[in-house]
C-alpha positions as CSV (number, residue, x, y, z in Angstrom):
1,M,45.2,116.0,103.5
2,T,43.9,119.3,102.4
3,K,46.0,122.4,101.8
4,Q,44.6,124.1,104.9
5,E,45.3,121.0,107.1
6,M,49.0,121.0,105.9
7,I,49.2,124.8,106.5
8,D,47.8,124.4,110.0
9,Q,50.3,121.7,110.9
10,L,53.2,123.6,109.5
11,I,52.2,126.7,111.5
12,E,52.3,124.5,114.6
13,W,55.9,123.6,113.5
14,N,56.7,127.4,113.5
15,Q,56.6,128.0,109.8
16,D,55.6,131.4,108.4
17,P,51.9,131.4,107.6
18,D,52.2,134.0,104.9
19,E,54.8,132.1,102.9
20,L,52.8,128.9,103.3
21,K,49.6,130.5,101.9
22,E,51.6,131.7,98.8
23,M,52.8,128.2,97.9
24,T,51.0,126.1,95.3
25,Y,49.5,122.8,96.5
26,K,52.4,120.8,95.0
27,E,55.1,123.0,96.7
28,L,53.2,122.9,100.0
29,K,52.9,119.1,99.8
30,S,56.6,118.7,99.1
31,F,57.6,121.1,101.9
32,Y,55.1,119.4,104.3
33,K,56.7,116.0,103.5
34,E,60.2,117.3,104.2
35,M,59.1,118.9,107.5
36,K,57.2,115.8,108.6
37,E,60.3,113.6,108.0
38,E,62.4,116.1,110.0
39,F,60.0,116.2,112.9
40,S,59.5,112.5,113.1
41,D,63.2,111.6,113.5
42,D,64.0,109.7,116.7
43,Y,66.7,112.2,117.8
44,L,63.9,114.8,118.4
45,L,62.3,112.5,120.9
46,F,65.5,112.2,122.9
47,P,67.4,115.5,122.4
48,N,69.5,115.0,125.5
49,G,71.1,111.9,124.1
50,R,69.6,109.4,126.6
51,D,68.4,106.2,125.2
52,R,64.9,104.8,125.2
53,D,65.6,102.7,128.4
54,A,66.4,105.8,130.4
55,E,63.1,105.6,132.2
56,D,63.8,102.1,133.5
57,E,67.3,103.1,134.6
58,D,65.9,106.0,136.6
59,G,63.5,103.7,138.4
60,I,60.5,105.5,137.1
């Protein structure tokens, strides 16, 4: 992944573009990895605490 691709994705995750552009590639890569892990956690998919079977229980 290029530096610009990481910056574009991080901007979508509401990070400051100016700060991102000042980072070195190594810093950016490390920060990107941290943010990717944070945004891929399951709790973000179900923020209201409902489990994965909630659709079935609602009859949808």
